[in-house]
C-alpha positions as MATLAB code, in Angstrom:
seq = 'MKNKLIIGLLVISVFLIAGCNVDTGEVVKEIRSQITEDDIDKAIKCETPYIRHEVGCCLDQNDNKICDKDESLIIEEEIKSNCGYPYISTEYNQECCLDKNSNNVCDIKENVTEESNKASCDDVGLHIYKTELNGFTILVTLKNTGNIDIEKITYTFDRCDQFGTIGESLGLKKYEIKTFEIARGRGPNEKVTAYPWININGEIIECENRKAEYYGQECQENECIDTDGGSVYVKGSVSGTTSEGNEFGPMYDYCSTQDSSYLKEYRCDENTEASWKSEMVLCDNGCNDGACK';
ca = [
      54.699   59.354  -73.487;
      56.288   57.532  -69.918;
      54.483   60.660  -67.399;
      51.478   59.898  -69.930;
      51.215   55.942  -68.581;
      51.346   56.802  -65.066;
      49.586   59.738  -64.685;
      46.875   58.143  -66.821;
      46.598   54.891  -63.679;
      46.964   57.340  -60.933;
      44.072   58.976  -62.353;
      42.018   55.981  -62.193;
      43.083   54.641  -58.876;
      42.102   58.091  -57.573;
      38.679   57.447  -58.864;
      38.792   54.023  -57.615;
      39.706   54.836  -54.176;
      37.571   58.123  -53.952;
      34.360   56.268  -54.849;
      33.420   58.805  -57.330;
      30.540   58.731  -59.914;
      33.023   58.973  -62.850;
      32.378   56.265  -65.681;
      36.062   54.561  -65.120;
      35.526   52.572  -68.335;
      35.412   55.712  -70.261;
      38.343   57.479  -68.581;
      40.463   54.126  -69.583;
      39.680   54.126  -73.180;
      40.440   57.656  -73.641;
      44.151   57.781  -71.372;
      44.717   54.489  -73.634;
      44.050   55.842  -76.899;
      46.870   58.151  -76.255;
      49.593   55.171  -75.105;
      50.958   53.073  -77.627;
      52.886   49.335  -77.021;
      55.741   51.070  -77.453;
      55.428   53.515  -74.511;
      53.708   50.365  -72.525;
      57.243   48.584  -72.890;
      59.491   51.399  -71.736;
      57.160   52.087  -68.656;
      57.265   48.374  -67.938;
      60.806   46.449  -67.698;
      60.788   42.721  -67.426;
      63.249   40.538  -67.111;
      64.294   36.934  -68.723;
      62.451   35.062  -68.266;
      59.504   37.271  -67.595;
      57.645   39.078  -70.124;
      55.399   42.108  -70.458;
      51.723   41.136  -70.092;
      49.349   44.235  -69.869;
      50.675   46.576  -67.079;
      52.726   43.889  -65.586;
      54.817   40.763  -66.266;
      54.626   36.996  -66.585;
      56.378   33.987  -66.927;
      57.617   32.435  -70.194;
      60.240   29.741  -69.700;
      60.302   28.760  -73.459;
      60.950   31.859  -74.968;
      57.148   31.828  -76.720;
      56.528   35.265  -76.114;
      52.966   33.256  -74.486;
      52.648   33.623  -70.691;
      52.959   30.157  -69.497;
      49.684   30.073  -67.239;
      48.120   30.862  -70.165;
      49.705   28.291  -72.749;
      49.058   25.604  -70.151;
      45.448   26.386  -70.224;
      44.979   26.623  -74.246;
      46.953   23.076  -74.393;
      44.306   21.385  -71.596;
      41.637   23.004  -73.613;
      43.330   21.330  -76.887;
      43.385   18.392  -75.472;
      39.919   18.133  -73.910;
      38.252   19.859  -77.241;
      40.295   17.284  -78.740;
      38.921   13.887  -76.614;
      35.167   14.449  -77.023;
      32.353   12.759  -75.209;
      32.535   10.138  -74.124;
      35.903   10.704  -73.782;
      37.714   13.113  -71.367;
      41.457   14.035  -71.207;
      44.052   11.924  -68.432;
      45.579   13.171  -65.347;
      48.781   14.714  -67.098;
      46.927   16.089  -70.400;
      48.834   13.643  -72.542;
      46.008   11.618  -74.248;
      41.921   10.637  -73.857;
      40.637    7.676  -71.820;
      36.884    6.834  -71.696;
      34.661    8.007  -69.011;
      31.071    6.733  -69.728;
      29.286    7.788  -66.683;
      30.871   11.545  -67.004;
      32.159   11.415  -63.895;
      35.400   13.048  -64.763;
      37.303    9.813  -63.824;
      39.356    7.551  -66.355;
      37.344    4.328  -66.390;
      40.184    1.954  -66.428;
      40.997    3.606  -63.688;
      37.562    3.341  -61.789;
      37.140   -0.470  -62.526;
      40.812   -1.420  -61.305;
      39.080    0.229  -58.099;
      36.226   -1.308  -58.164;
      38.458   -5.293  -59.267;
      39.959   -4.517  -55.371;
      37.046   -3.671  -53.845;
      34.757   -6.782  -55.781;
      37.811   -9.265  -55.360;
      37.185  -12.750  -53.940;
      38.738  -16.189  -54.184;
      36.161  -17.278  -56.466;
      38.513  -15.288  -58.698;
      42.099  -17.154  -57.961;
      43.167  -20.102  -60.433;
      46.540  -21.599  -59.600;
      48.113  -24.037  -61.559;
      51.644  -26.246  -59.966;
      53.364  -27.564  -63.738;
      56.026  -29.162  -61.859;
      57.886  -30.027  -58.655;
      62.100  -30.434  -58.181;
      64.362  -30.992  -55.896;
      67.442  -29.028  -56.296;
      69.819  -30.168  -53.653;
      68.473  -29.175  -50.316;
      65.385  -27.151  -52.208;
      62.440  -27.855  -53.830;
      62.090  -26.154  -57.293;
      58.032  -25.573  -57.713;
      57.206  -23.996  -61.111;
      53.636  -21.916  -61.120;
      51.174  -20.507  -62.938;
      48.789  -17.728  -61.935;
      45.455  -18.793  -63.955;
      42.914  -16.722  -62.881;
      41.652  -12.726  -63.353;
      43.586  -11.837  -60.131;
      46.794  -10.892  -58.388;
      48.386  -12.764  -56.384;
      49.934  -11.526  -52.957;
      51.977  -14.552  -51.920;
      51.947  -18.148  -51.685;
      52.210  -20.725  -48.812;
      53.164  -24.713  -48.794;
      53.061  -27.799  -47.431;
      54.095  -31.280  -48.039;
      52.191  -34.784  -47.272;
      55.363  -37.290  -47.580;
      53.244  -40.364  -47.290;
      52.285  -40.593  -43.634;
      54.011  -37.346  -42.719;
      52.745  -33.564  -43.149;
      54.815  -30.504  -42.291;
      54.867  -26.782  -43.531;
      57.326  -26.386  -46.407;
      57.338  -22.251  -46.560;
      56.135  -19.747  -48.285;
      56.987  -17.609  -51.880;
      56.051  -14.286  -53.331;
      52.878  -14.183  -55.284;
      52.289  -14.051  -59.088;
      50.515  -11.366  -61.161;
      48.044  -12.351  -63.291;
      48.859  -15.076  -66.002;
      52.181  -15.350  -64.663;
      54.020  -18.582  -64.743;
      57.443  -18.303  -62.057;
      59.670  -20.922  -60.263;
      59.821  -20.455  -56.988;
      63.104  -22.098  -54.102;
      60.872  -22.697  -51.354;
      61.969  -25.771  -48.799;
      64.499  -28.855  -48.689;
      62.520  -31.912  -50.248;
      62.193  -35.036  -48.730;
      62.189  -37.054  -51.324;
      60.062  -38.495  -54.552;
      56.945  -39.152  -53.174;
      56.124  -35.848  -52.361;
      52.772  -34.321  -52.498;
      53.287  -30.574  -52.726;
      50.078  -28.331  -52.032;
      50.250  -24.725  -52.666;
      47.722  -21.578  -50.824;
      47.346  -18.589  -52.734;
      46.374  -14.985  -50.852;
      44.757  -12.326  -52.091;
      44.159   -8.808  -51.127;
      40.802   -8.111  -50.162;
      39.896   -4.390  -49.359;
      43.642   -4.436  -47.901;
      43.293   -7.282  -45.863;
      45.447  -10.419  -47.276;
      43.665  -13.654  -46.993;
      44.363  -17.340  -47.588;
      42.179  -19.038  -50.351;
      42.424  -22.120  -49.248;
      39.671  -23.597  -51.729;
      41.500  -22.201  -54.705;
      44.552  -24.179  -53.548;
      46.884  -25.958  -55.951;
      48.501  -29.458  -55.387;
      50.982  -31.676  -57.187;
      51.689  -35.496  -56.556;
      54.997  -37.230  -56.881;
      55.442  -40.982  -57.246;
      52.919  -43.053  -55.328;
      53.646  -43.900  -51.509;
      54.667  -47.788  -51.628;
      54.007  -49.805  -48.292;
      56.439  -50.531  -46.194;
      57.835  -53.841  -45.959;
      60.301  -55.447  -43.446;
      61.180  -59.132  -42.910;
      62.745  -60.570  -40.347;
      64.222  -63.602  -40.284;
      64.366  -65.327  -37.210;
      60.646  -63.702  -36.184;
      62.098  -61.183  -32.914;
      63.624  -63.884  -31.197;
      66.972  -63.628  -29.886;
      67.549  -67.156  -29.642;
      68.146  -67.613  -33.596;
      70.706  -65.855  -35.390;
      68.559  -63.569  -37.868;
      68.566  -60.414  -40.099;
      66.541  -57.500  -41.642;
      65.828  -56.627  -44.732;
      62.832  -54.232  -46.674;
      61.920  -51.403  -48.434;
      61.153  -48.430  -46.617;
      57.657  -45.951  -48.484;
      60.124  -43.999  -50.530;
      61.090  -47.082  -52.363;
      64.321  -47.184  -50.545;
      65.752  -50.835  -49.810;
      67.505  -51.419  -47.236;
      69.216  -54.249  -45.220;
      70.144  -57.107  -44.434;
      71.240  -56.376  -41.088;
      72.667  -59.191  -39.015;
      72.070  -60.054  -35.269;
      75.579  -59.529  -33.653;
      77.195  -60.472  -30.094;
      78.897  -57.054  -28.356;
      82.490  -56.887  -28.822;
      82.598  -55.098  -25.492;
      81.288  -57.190  -23.692;
      80.019  -61.005  -24.916;
      77.061  -60.943  -22.203;
      75.029  -58.862  -24.694;
      73.585  -59.168  -28.139;
      72.988  -56.816  -30.908;
      69.102  -57.666  -31.706;
      67.679  -56.400  -35.207;
      64.021  -56.344  -35.438;
      61.266  -54.771  -37.602;
      59.454  -51.743  -36.230;
      56.342  -50.210  -38.464;
      56.379  -46.863  -36.002;
      59.464  -45.603  -37.447;
      60.518  -44.173  -40.255;
      62.730  -46.678  -40.988;
      60.372  -49.482  -40.772;
      63.110  -51.454  -38.440;
      65.256  -50.843  -35.332;
      68.123  -52.416  -33.146;
      68.720  -52.427  -29.460;
      70.782  -54.294  -27.203;
      70.035  -56.783  -24.805;
      71.385  -58.551  -22.147;
      71.666  -62.766  -22.248;
      71.584  -64.090  -19.112;
      73.962  -67.063  -20.486;
      76.031  -65.074  -22.611;
      76.046  -64.410  -26.097;
      77.197  -66.480  -29.307;
      77.561  -66.088  -32.731;
      74.034  -63.721  -32.805;
      72.284  -65.426  -30.691;
      71.566  -65.416  -26.899;
      72.491  -68.934  -25.777;
];
């Protein structure tokens, strides 16, 4: 029988090569009718994990007697048929997803792409819940209240009349709440402003109009009292309160212990952060008991 199979295949090959006007289908049928499956199994030997398929071998890794290539097609067709319009099978053929516009792309995947393309600062929502000092750093707790991810956040502080940049932190996912440790805090009167940055078509854009602000204690006016009115001929003192609510003084004028011709004079000065300053003054007639003679 093995010889019959080999001879039959050779005959068909000869007919095909010669291009003879012969009905090869009839020839195949005639030869096939004389060959059993056992004859083919004996003539074609396939080593595991391959199995015999028609007149060749195919891969069967799970050993279920079905060619793997045919099995994947069967599974895919089963999943596709189970989905039903307007659903399609997902990329990995594990489940179904909606495809309303019949473009063979899951709508949810399309919406993610469209959302990125259509994103704008109007979609941003950022809220600061609280800030607190923690040693040399300031902790800021924020929530993303918008419907778009925030890529990063930059911060500034406004401490009464002073302004500067604190730094930046990572961003927030949609509806995420997180506390960031960003920089050293300067005092309880600090106003912290957070600026969100988002991804628009691959470019990270700052949304200044969607900034969030948090106010500490209200700033106070500097208060400074100089009892001698700035005169070097009267012993006086300086005392008061800074804009941050910190008290200072009293600090008294005094003569230098190293040179009695000099006076250490304290004065109020609104142009300084401390609201006061001191300087050494040369007295023409010398210094006595905290004042020039």
